[in-house]
Structure formats: C-alpha cells, structure tokens
C-alpha positions in Angstrom: 104.7 94.9 102.2 104.5 98.3 100.3 101.3 100.1 99.5 101.0 100.6 95.7 98.8 102.6 93.4 98.5 103.1 89.7 96.6 104.9 87.1 96.2 104.8 83.3 95.8 107.4 80.7 94.9 107.2 77.0 97.9 109.5 76.3 100.7 107.1 75.3 103.6 109.5 76.1 105.6 108.1 79.0 106.5 110.5 81.8 110.0 111.9 82.2 111.3 113.8 85.2 112.0 117.5 84.7 112.7 120.5 87.0 109.8 122.9 86.9 110.6 126.6 87.1 108.8 128.8 89.7 106.6 130.2 86.8 105.5 126.8 85.5 101.9 125.8 86.3 102.7 122.1 85.9 105.6 119.6 86.0 106.0 118.9 89.7 104.0 115.7 90.1 106.7 113.3 89.0 109.3 115.1 91.2 107.0 114.4 94.2 106.6 110.8 93.2 110.3 110.3 92.8 110.9 112.0 96.3 108.2 110.1 98.2 108.0 106.7 96.5 110.2 103.7 97.0 109.7 102.7 93.4 107.7 103.8 90.4 107.4 103.1 86.8 105.4 103.6 83.6 104.7 101.2 80.8 102.7 101.3 77.6 99.2 99.7 78.0 98.5 96.4 76.5 96.5 96.8 73.3 98.6 99.9 72.3 96.4 102.7 73.7 97.9 104.8 76.4 100.1 104.1 79.4 100.0 102.9 83.0 101.9 104.7 85.7 102.4 103.2 89.2 104.2 103.8 92.4 105.0 102.0 95.7 105.3 103.5 99.2 106.9 101.8 102.1 104.6 101.1 105.1 105.8 102.1 108.5 105.5 98.9 110.6 105.1 101.0 113.7 102.3 103.2 112.4 98.9 102.7 113.9 95.8 102.7 111.6 92.4 104.0 112.5 89.4 101.8 111.9 
C-alpha cells in the first residue's frame, strides 16, 4: 500500500512541469515530485475555489520503522 499526501491551495491554476534554469528561484518542486512519486495529480477543488495536489510514494516492504 502506498503512502499518500495532498495539499490544497486557493490558487486555481493547475501545476505544470517545467525545467527550471540555474538562475530560477522556484520551479523545481514538481520535478522532484515527478522523480520521486509513483503517481501524482492535481484537480480543481469542489466548490470552484482552488485546487488539490496529491502524490503517492511506494513503501519499501523491507524497510524497518522506528516506534
């Protein structure tokens, strides 16, 4: 079972991947998500205000967790 996370924003513009130049101060977050996540997506929020962005990460069945 994958681990998942999501967040919402009042900004309704859906994210698109782009390649940031070395001088850019932003624009790398989605590239990291695309590289590390097994799946991700973004949808407009119900009610018409903003968006929800989510991602899923595969769990390593051999990893040990600390309690």
